[in-house]
Every structure is written in C-alpha cells, then in structure tokens.
N, C-alpha and C positions, 0 to 999 in steps of 0.2 A: 491384343489391342482390338477394341471394338471397331467395326466398319464405320466410316464416316458417310453422312448423306452427301449427295452431290453438291448441294448448296454449301454445306459446311466445307467440303474438300476445296471447292473453288475459292471460298473466302480465305481459307488458310494458305492457298497458293497464291494469293494476291489477284485472282481473276475477278471478273464481274459477273453478276447474276441479274437475269432479267426477272422481274417480279410482276405479277398480274396487276393491272391498274386498280382492281378492287382491293387487293391487299395493300397497295400504296395508300389508298384513301382511308383504309382502316388504321394503318399505322401512323399516318400523318394527318390527323384531324385538322380542320380549318382553324386558323388563328382565332384567338378570342379577342374580341374588341373591347369588352368590359370585364374587369376583374374585381367583382365586389369584395372578394376575400383580401383585397389590399387595403381595405379600410382598418386603420390601426385602432379605431375606437371600439371595434367589435372584440368579443371575447376570443380566445384561441379556439375554443370549441366551436363557435359559430363560423369563424373564418375557415376551419378545417372542413366543416359541412359544406359551405358554399363552394369550396375548391373541389371537394369530392363529387359534387353534382355535376361538374364540368368535365370530369375525367372518364376516359374510357377504361375498360378492363385492362387493356394492354398497358396503359399508363400507370394504372395502380400496381400491377404486377412488377413493373420496371423499378418501383420503389423498394421491393421486397428482396432484392438480391444485388450483390455487387462483388467486384474482385478486389484483390490487394492492389494497391496503387504503386506498384513496382514492376518493371519488366520482367517477364518470364521467358527470356529468349526470343529469337527472331520471330517465332510465331505467335508470341503473346507480348506485344510491345506495351509500353505504358498506355493505360487507357486514356483516350482522348479527353482532355479537359481536367485530368487529374493533376494536382499540385505535386504529388509524390509523397506517399505516406503509407500508413498501414492499410487503409481501406477507402473505397470510393463507391459512391452511389450516384450515378449520372443524374443530372438535373433534367428539367423539361422547360424548354424555351418557350413553347407555345403557352404554357400556363404560368411562366415565371417562377417555377420551382428551382430553387438553387440546389446545386450538387452538394452531397455530403462528403466533405473532405475530412477523413477520420485519422487521427494521429495517436499513437501511443505517447505517454502513458501517465501514471501518477507522479513520476519523479522527474518530469521534464519533457520537452517536445523532442521526440527522437527523430533521426535522419537515417532510416534503415539503409545500409549499404551506400551511404552518401548519395542517395537518389536525387537529393536536391543540390549536390555539389558540396565541395569541401569548405566553401565560404559560409555555408549555412550552419551556424552554430546555435547552441541553446544553453541556458543555465541549467546546471545539474543539481537537483535538489537532493537533500539527504534522504536515507531510507525512510519509508513510512513508519517503520518500527521506531526509529528515532523520533519521528514527529509525535507518535503516541507517547514516547517517554517524556515529552514536554508536558503532558497533562494540560494542554492549553488549546482548546479549539480555535481561538483567535489567531494563533500562529499557524494552525492548519489552514484556516480561511485565507490568510495572507499568502501562504504558498500557492493556494488555488488560484488566487487572482494573478499571481506571477505566471503560472503555467497558462492560464487562459489568455493573458495579455500576449505572451510570445506566440502561442499557437495562432491567434488571430493575425498577428503581424506576419506570419508565414502563409497565410491564406487558408488556414484550417477553420472548421466550425464545429467538429465533434472531437472531443478528447476522451480516449479510452482509459479513463482514471477511476478513482473511487473503489479501491479494494477494501472490502468489509468482512472478508472471511476471518474466522477466529483461529488463532494459533493453537493447534491441538497437539503438536509434536514439535519440539525445539530443533528437529533435524529437517524441517520442511524447507525445500528449495526456494520457495517464494514467500517465506515468512517476512522477509524484509520489505515486501510490497504491501503487507497488511499491517493492522494497527493493534496487535496483541491479542491477549486471551480472554479479555472481559467484554461482554456485549455492550455495556454502557460506555466504556472507554472507546472501543473500536468503533461503535455507532456514532458517537458524538464527534470523534475526530474525523472519520471518513465523511460524515455528512457535512462538516464544516468546509472541508476541502472541496467537496462537490459544489457547495454554495458559492465558495469563491470562484471557482472555474466558471460557473454559470452566470455569475454577476458581470462577466465581461461580454456576454452575448454569444456564449458557446453552449452546446449540449455536452454534458458530462455523462458518462455511464456510471453504473454501480455494479461491481463485479466481485467474484465469479459465482454466480447464484446456482447452487448453494453447496455448503459443506465441502468445499474443494480443499480437503485437509492434507493431502499429500501430492507431491509431484511424481513420485515413483509409480510407473505404470498409470499415469494420470488418465489415459485414454481408455483403460479398462478396469480401474479401480472402482468398486461398488461401495459407496458410503451407506452402510446400513445403520439406521437410527429410527427410533420410535418417534411418532409425532410430538409428543410432549417434550421429550429431550431435545428435539430439533427446534421446537418453537421457543424453548427457554434458553437456547444458546445462539447458534449461528443465525437462525431466522430473526431472533430478537435483535441481534446486531444489525442486520440488514434493515429491519423494520424501523429502528431508531435512525439509521443513516438516511433512510427514504424520507422520513419525517423531517429530519434536520436539513437535508440538502435538495429534496424534490428532483431527483435526477431525471433527465429527459429520457434516458434509455437505461435498460438493465441488460447486462451481459450474462448469459448463462454459462455454465461451466462444462469442462470436458467430461468430468467423471459421471458415473451413474449415481442415482439416489434411490436406494431401495429397489434395485434391479432394473431401473429405467434410466436412460441417458438423461442428464439435467436439461438438455435442450429440447426434449420432446416428453417432458415430465408433467403430465396434466394436473396432478395434485400440487405440484410446486408452482407452475406458471399460471394456470387458470384459476385454480381454487385459492391458493394462498395469496399470490401476488396480486392478481387482477380482481378477484372477487372479495376476499376478506379484507385486503389492504386498500382496495379501490384504486390501484395504480392505473393512471391514464397514459403513461408513456408507452414506449415500444420495447419489446425484448429482442435483442440481437444476439446472434450466436457468437461463441468464440470461433476463432479462425480454424476451420476443420472439424468442427464439433457437430455437424448435422449428418444424420444417419438415414433419414427417410423423409419423404413428403409429409408423412403423418405428423411431423413436428409442428406443421402450421396448425392444425386443429387442436394439438396438444398445448398450444399457447405461444410458440415461436412466431415472431412477426417478421424478421429479416435474417437471410442467410448471408453472412459476412465471409469475406475471403474465399469466395466460392471455388477458386482454383484448387483448393486443399481438400475439398469434399469429393467423394466418388462421383458425384453428379450435381449439376446445378438444379436442385430439386424445385426451387421457387421461380422457375421460368417456364419452359415448355411443359414439363410434367404437370405443373400446377395449372396452367391454362387448359391443358387436356382434361385434367380432373374436373375443372369447373364446368367445361363443356359436357362432360359425361355425367355431371350431377353428383359426383362422389364428394366433392368439396363445395359447400355453398359459396356463391359469390359474395355473400354477406360477410363472410369470414375474411376474404381478401380485402373488402372495404374497410372492415375493422382494423386490420393490420395497417393499411395505408392511412387510416384516420389517426391512429396512434402516432405514427411517424410525423404526419403533418402537424398535428396538434402541438407536439413537443417542439417542433421547428418554429411554429408561431410564438409559442409561450417563451421561447428563449431568444427570440430576436433574429433568427436566421433568415427571415425574409426581409425584415425592416432594416437591419444594421449589418449588411454582409461584412465579412473580414476584408481588410485591405493591407496590402504589403506596407510595412513601415519599419523605421528604425527601432531598435530595441535598446533600452537604457540598461545595458548590462552591468555597469558599476552600481547602479541602485539595486538591481536584482541580487547582485552578489552580497550587498549588505543584508538583504532578507534572508538569504539561505545561510549566511554566517550566523545570524541571530538564531535561526532555527537550530543549527548544530549546537551553538552555545547553550541553548536552553534544554537541549535533549540529551547531552552527554551525562552519563550517570557515574558519580564516584561511588564504587562499590566498597572499597576498603582504603582506610588512611590511618594506619598504625603510627603512633609517635609523632603525629602531625607532619609526616614527611611531605605532604602537600599543604599549601602551595610551595612551589620551589623557592628557595632563598637566592636572591640575585647576587648575594656576596659569595657564593661558592666559587672555588677556584677552577674546578674542572667538572664537566658533565659528559657522560657517555650516552650517545644516542645509538640504539642498535636495532636492526630489523631490515628486512628486505623491502626495497622500493620506497623507503621513508624519505629519500632524497628526491623522489619523482612526484609523489602525491599520496592521495588517500584512495583506497579501493572502493569499487562499487559492485553491486550484484548484477549478475548477468541475465540476459533474456531480452524480451521485448521492451521492457521498461528502462533499459539501460541507455543513458545518453552517452553515446560513443564518440561524439564530436562536441565536447563541452567548450564553452566560452572560456578563454584565458586572458588575463590582463595583458600579456605580451603575445603578439602574433608569432613570435620566434619560439615560444615555449612548445615543446613536444608533448604530445599525450602518449603515455606509455600504456600499451595494451598487451597483456600477457596471455596467450592462448592456453586454455586448459587441455584442449584436444578432445578427441572422441570421434564417434561416427554417427550418422543419421542426420535428420533434419535440424536438430538443435546445435549440432557440433559447431556450426559457423557462428552461433550466438555465444558460445561458451568461452568467453574472454573476460579476464579481470582488467577493466579499464581503470587506471589510476588517474583520477581527476587531479589536475596540475595545481594543487595546493599543498606544497611540501611542508610537513611537520618540522623536518630538519631546518629548513630555511626560516620558518617562523620562530623556532626555538633559538636559533643563532642570532636573529634579529633582536631577541630580548635578553640575551645572556652575553654580556661583555666582561672581559677581564678588566681589572683595575687599570685605568689609564689608557684603555684602548681608544676611547673616543677623543683623546687629545693627541694621538699620534699624528705625525706629519704625513700629509697625503703623498709626499715624495719618498717616504721611507719604506713604502710598500705596505701591504696589509699586515695588521697586528696579528700575532699568533692567536688563533681561536681557542677559547676555553672549552669548546664543544668538539668532542671527538666522535666520529661517525664510523660504525662498522656494520656491514650489510648483514651480518648474522648467519651467513651461510655455514660457517664452521664455528660451532659452540666454543672451541678452545681459543680461538682467535678473539671472539667477542669477550670471553671471560678476561682475557689479558687486558683488553682495553677498559673493561669495567673495573678492574682491580684497583686501579690508582685514582678513580674518580670519587668526587663527593657523593654523587648520585648516578645511578644508571637507569635509563628509561628504555625498556624493550617494547617495541612495537610488533605485535603479531596479527595476522590476518587468517581468515577462513573464507575461501571462495564458496559462494552458494548462488544458485540461479534457477531460472525457469528450465524445466525438462527432467529434473531428477532431484531427489533429496541427498543430503549428506549421509553416508552410511552410519556415522557414529558422531559422538560429541568431541572426538579428539581433534586437536589442532593438526593440520597437515604439515608436511615439509620439515619434520623434526623440530618444530618450534617449541614443543614442551621440554625437549632436551636443552634447547637453547636457553630457555628461561631458567631451568634448573642450574645450568652452568654459570649464568651470570649472577643468579641469587647466591650461589656458593662463593662467588668471588667478591660480591659487593652487598653488604647488609642493607643498604639503602637502595633497593631495586624497586622500581615502579613499572607495572605492565600496562600498556595501553592496548585494549582489545579493539580490533576492527573487524567485526562480524555482523552477519545478518541473523544470528541465532545465539542462543546460549551454548557455551562450550564447557567441557570438563576443564577443571582447574586443579590438577594433582599437585601443583606447586603453590597453592594459595597461602598456606601457612609459612612459606619461606620468603615471601616478599612483603614489603611494607605497604605498598599502594597498588590498587587495581582501579583502572578507569575504563569504562565501557563507552567507546566512542562510536560504535555501529559503523555503517557506511555513511560517512559524514558529508558527502556532497562537494560542491564546487569550491567551498571555502573551509573545508574541513580541517586542513593543516593549521590555518590561522586560529580556528576555533579551539582546536585541541590545545595549542600553545597558550591561549588566553586563559583557558581553565587551569592548566598546569601551573602557571604563574600567578594565579589568583586575581587576574584582571576581571575575570567572570567567576562569581561564586557558583559551583555546580548546583543545579536544581532539578536535573532530570531524575525520573523515577522509573523503575523497571515496569514495562507493560506486560511482562511475562514472568512466570516463576522459573527460577534458575535451579535445575535439579543438580544433585551431586554427580549422578551418572544415569545411564539408561535404564538401570534396574528399578528406578523409581517411577517410571512412566507406565501409563496404562497399557502400552504395547511396547515392551522392551526391544523387540525386533520389528523393523518396518515390515508391514504386510507385503508379501509378494517378492521380497528380496531373494534373489537367486532363481526365480521361476522364469520360464520362457517369456520373451518380450510381449507376446500377444495374449498371455494368460489372464483370464478374468479373476480378479482378486477381491475378495470381500474384506472390507475394513470395518470391524465391528465397533462403531462409536457408542453403542449402548453400554460398553464396559464402563466408561466414565459418565456417559449421558451428557447431562448439561453441567456436570461438576468438572469443569475444564480448568487446568492449571492449579491456581491456589485453592479452589474448591475441592479439587481431587486430593491434593496434599492434606488439607484439613479433614476431609472425609475419612481418609485412610490413616490418619495420625502419622504421616510421613513428615520428615524435616528436611526441607530443600536446602540448598546452599544459600540462596537468597529468595525471599518471598516477593511475590507481585508487590509493586509499590515501594520497594526498597530503594534508598538513595541517600547518600551522605551529603553534608554541606560543610563549608568552612566556618559556619556558625551553629548555633543550637536553637531548637525550638521547644515550646511547651504548649500543650493543648489542655484547656480546663473548661469548666462550666458548661458541659453539654446539657442541653434541654431539648426535649422532644415533645411535639404536639401530635397527637393521634387523630382518630376519626376515620375518614375515608382513605387517607394516606398519611405519610409522616413528613413533618417539617422539623428539621433539626437546626439548632444554633450552637455554636462553640466559639470560645476565645482561643486565638492562636497568637503567641507572643515569641518575639525574637529575644532570646535570652543571651545571645552572644555579643561579640564585640564588633562584627562587621555586618553590613547589609546582606540580605539574602532572601530567597523565596522558598516557602514551604508549600507542600501539597496536602491540604486537609483531605483526608480519606475517611468517608463514613461507611461503616460495615454493619450488615446484619450478622448476628452471631447465633441467634436461636429464634425459632418461631413456634406456633402451637404444636407442630408435628415433631419438634426436636431440633438439634443443632443444624444450622444452615448458614454458611459463610457466603456472603455476597457483597460486592460493592454497590452501595446505594447512591453515592454522590461523591463528587470531588470538586476542588477549586484550588487553583494556584494563587498564592497570596505573597506579594512582595512586601518586606518588612525591614525597616531601619532598626539598628540596635536599641533594644529597650521598648520597641513599638508593639502594641497589642491591637489586633483587629478582631471584630465579631463577625463570623461567617455564618451565613444562613443557606441551608441546602433543602430544596424541595424534591422529595423522592418520587420518582416515576413508579406508580402503583404496580406495574408489571414486574418490578424487580422484587416486590414483596409477595407476589402471587405464585401460584402454580398453574400450568396449563392443564385444563380439564378436557381430555379428548372426547368423552361421552357428551359433555355439555357444549363442546366446540367453543371454548372461550377461557378466559383467565378467571381464577377463583382465589379470592382472598378469604381466608378462614378467620372467623372472629377469635380474638384471644389476645394473648400477650406476646409482644415482639421485643427481643432484646437487641440493642443496637449500641455500638460505640465507635470511637475514632481511633486511628491508629497511624503509626509512621509507616506501616506496611500491613499487608493482609495477615501476617503472623503475629503482630503485636498490637492487639486492639485493647484499648484501655477505656476507662470511664464508662463501662457498659451500663446503660439505663433501660428500664422497661417502659413500653408504651402500649396501649391497648388499641386495637383496630376493630372496626365493625366489619361483618361479613359483607362481601361485595363480589359482583360479577362484572367482568370487562369484556367487550367484544374482541375477537382475535385480531 
C-alpha cells in the first residue's frame, strides 16, 4: 500500500487539518453577485463561455472527476450531496452549478445495493434487444421518456443509457443491452431512446464507444479493425444514434481499439468523434476504465467512478501537470466547457429534478406495449398458435414461470422493480462466481408471472359460473417446474398443448461460452416434445441460442428479457390478443461453427492476458451480411418474424440520383389485423454483391388493407468508406435493391442508377 500524505491520513482518520489562508482563498473564491450565464435566452455555448470566464482552474478540474455514489466502507462514506446512484460529480454553490447525479441505465433507473432504500422502486423495461425487435423508434422514444421521467423523480439528471454497440457475437454477455447487428437499426433505435430521455430535462449518454464486442476479458480485449470496416459498422451505428439523439455525453469503453484503450484513444475520441462528427458534448469514462493522465489529451473529458481506477488522475495529477506546463490549461477549459454546454443544452441548470410520485401503472402499460411489440414468433407449424381457448388442458413447464420473467444481470439490471402488489416478492437467483462482478451476477425475475397470466385467460367450461362457496374450480392449467424432464413429460402427455419456458442467463462481466441452453433445458424440451406433439417453446434469452429440438416442436416464441410486464405480454401474444409483429434484430446461427470466430477469443487464457479480437475477419459484414457473403444459411435471418396474418409486398419503385428513394405497396392478405415491417435491402452495387438494410418501417394494417410506404435511404448505407480520401464514396453505376420479409428473402429486386458522390466522414 502506498504511503499516505499527512493531510490525507488525518482526513481519513476523521481529524482536522489547518490550511494556509492563501489556500483557503484560492479554494473558496468570493461569491458571485451576478450570474449572466443564468440568462435562458442565450445559447448553451454562450452561457458556457460566460460561466467558464468566472471559474478558477480548481473549479474546472472539480467538474472532471467524481466517485461512485454509494458508500465504500467507513473510510469512504456516501459523497456529501449525492442522491445515491452510479456516479456523482459535486456541484458548485458559488457559481450555481448543479451536481451531476448519474444513474444506470437503459433498462430502468437502478438502485444499486438498495442505496436509496427498499421503498425506492423503478419500472423494469424489456431488454434493448427486444426494443430493437419492435423495429419502431417511436416505441424506443416512449421508453426513453419513461426512464427520464422516473430518474428525475428520484433526483437524477444524468442517465447512463444509450447502448449503440453492434452485436457481433451471439454469445455476448451485454447483447441484451444493445440494439442488434445492423448500424441503421441500432443507431435509430438507440438514438430515439436517447432523445426520449433527454426530452425530460436529463442528459443521456451514448455508450460504449466503441466496438465493445465481447465481455470476456473486457478490460484486456483489443478490438483490432481497419478504419473503413470500423466506419461502416460500429462507428456508423454510433454516428446515426448521435445524429438522432444528440446525447449530452458519450461513454467510452473498457476494451482497447487497435492497441490503445478506448478511453485514451486519440483517433477515436479526438479525430472521429470530436473533429469529424463535430461532437460538442463531453466524453466520460466507463467506471474503472481510466489508465493514465494522458487520457485527457487523448480526448477523455471526465473520469467516472474514480475509486475503481488506480489513481484519481483528473485531480491533483492533472493540476500538477497544468502547473508544470505538460498539459495546457486550455484543454482543461475545453473539457469543462463540454460538460457545462451539455448541462445548459439539456436544462440541468434551468429545470432541476425534483422528487415526485411516479405513475407506475401508466408506465407498466408502456413497458407491456414494448414487450408485446418486440416478441418474435419464430415458428408456428399447423397454426398451433394462437392458443385455442376451448382446450381442456394445458401444461405450462419451466423454472420460475410462476414467479416472473428473467432479466439480464449487471449494472443495467433493475433489481428492485415496481410490482402492482407490495406483498409480491421479487425472486433473485444468484449465478455465483468470484471477483467484482460476482455480486451483480443474479437473475432477477421481474414479478410478472407468465403462469398467472395464462391461467387468467384459460378457463375450463363452466368455471366462471362456479359458486364462490364451492371452492376454486379445478384449473385446466397444470404447472411443472421442469427440473426433472421425466416429471414434465408426464404432465405434458395428457395435455392438449404443452408450453415450455426456457431461459439463458447472460450479463455484464462475461460472455456465455456457447449457444447451448443451461440447466439441462434442451433435454427438458426433448422430453416434453416426445410426450406431446403440440409443444410450444418460449425462449427467454438475451441472445440467440442453439435449437437442436427445433424440428420436434410446433411453435417457438422468442420473448427475450421482457421486462416488468413480460408475463402479461407473453400471454397476450400466445392467446392472440396481440398479433406478434417483432422481427429479429440479429441473425440466428445454427451453431457456433457458422460464426466468424467459432471460439470466443481469450477463452481459457489467464485473467489478465491481453487478447486480440480480429474484427477484420468479418469487417463491416456483421450478422446477415456475413452469412450472405459466405453463402451460409442461418437458422433464422435478420428481420425474420411470423404473424397470425399474412402480408404481400409489390410495386417497388426506385428513384436514383444522389441517393435512393423507394416506394412499395404492402397489403394485409390475411383475416386479422396485424403489423408488417417493410425491409428495404441493397443486394448488389457496382463492385458486386452487397447485402445491407437500407430502410425499414413498421406498418399496421387491417385485413385487406394496402398502404404505400416510402423510404428515403441514408446515402452512407450505399457508400464505402475511403480511408485515403477520409470520407464516404458512392461509385457511379447500377444498384440493385429489393424488399424482403427478412435479409435472406429479398424479392422484387429493381435496378437504379446513382451518380458518383463524396460525403464527409
């Protein structure tokens, strides 16, 4: 342990320290009588400049670092003034600068370790991957408004949300926090959620910048990728999200990018984000992601969760460096300016958060709608779904189905979710392990029971007319926890239909080693399917999983981590109260052999080993583009999803020139109302075959109804990134484009000509 200075030792021991009057004057400047930066009619840039002119170097530096807002033992109590959350940057009373109260995350307002007490509950949103499966930015925006509203009601003003990393490996531990494999979809969904959060008077981050492709050895994994491949994939997703959401802050990642840590990566932060994209907000570190003082000059503006780093680099070491002339004070001013400007732009000075009651029932309706719109019907042989209400017996099978629906673990997890009844218990199942993330590794089952929701809809004949004094009528729903396949098969054998719920834990800190379902659940499905020909499987996962039994079951429903009203949403889809309209935001492989990296890089190596992850193998051809390029056939393509009705698309017309405008008719050719997702794909350009989503729109249609949909294509989706020219290049020539039910079934392919064009990076 390093020796402590006398001042530090006295402070830790609870003693007092005499400080020279000159130092007191320096640290406590005179009060400000006039605050011209309080003028709301001025621009955020002007207000920030006026405030900076009144600040000392000490006050600027104070904005650039802060601790976690939870107590770290008796020597590190809760920071004074902190509400209690993920992070805290102290305010400045002299200048009227509010403190930054920073809360996790995209899926709801967390309460880490119940730091704000057990009475502090939040609405649990479904996984961001489910949100992407809605293919509906408006649904994402509404979820963002919900999160921002609840965060402000708890006293927060910064939400650590906005995950925009692309899903490069279906075993990724944090895939459920992100929005799929396609840059257009991920960027527009993440951007809409950010916009929703910030519309409430909050700052939202955009994270984790960039190419945070795996959790395994996330602190030492080196994401190796060429600039063009990076610009056309993960960086494009972030750029679209930035343009759509205008986040006040960007959070850099743990991993290295081309040999340099992401939080001190000059090409990534200074050149791409700040210079090329003109980003005016601030870059904050992930918690424990700062490795040197040089991160400041490389583009990092704020050191977050400073207790987790080896040193508080952005405090005394920074002031010493400025005094020595090794770091210009102008760089400190620039970092402070970025923070203040974002605070002004998003109302943190003018509309501070205030403790308020939360309308949880209204928010429950929002998250239920999200879940209903994002559940994907993968298979429906013989019309086994929707469930017939006249069946005499149904078997519901699976672990914890009576308790609720699972959630992904880690910093985004809402561990104290709101529930309609205060007496309802939240079930939390520890996964176990060692190290810092072990305490986070729990599957929290949000208390919305699929079993209860199914039972509420499935009544035996005459049950509703039974006398209340005769006791409860025998339930036609039989439940089996699925621990023993033989027992589950016995209950399934005599039922009209068997529904097997399976789940896969995943979360922050590590990836899943393979696509197999844990806990013997594949054997469970096999046993039930052998006993009952009408078996339906409900998948509750944050990833794609192997389905070795897919040909033996009638129906497969991907319910993801479905949030605080997931049980009700699943039941409504199963019974046809909601026509499923979710579409896969990722390509679903048959097994790991189809992936660019069949084995997870670094698996089995020492914990501190530096691992190179070569993303140039697939480059920008992620997911469906990889499968198309390599002529591989996945189990399900990106964009796949079935409905209880049918759709037809026809009459595709294209207009070329500088970019493409496409119009197509979509018709509901079935007997019930439903929503289709129109998907526009590039299939070939002058250089050869090239599969890429160019546009999408979700369309609600009544039976027999037809609508004409028009999509304007972002020209960057038609371009290639030219490293030498430092910009996007569209080659003149013929581009072939079609529409499809998914990325593997593109129809109506039509040619259009484009002119040569250059676009700034």
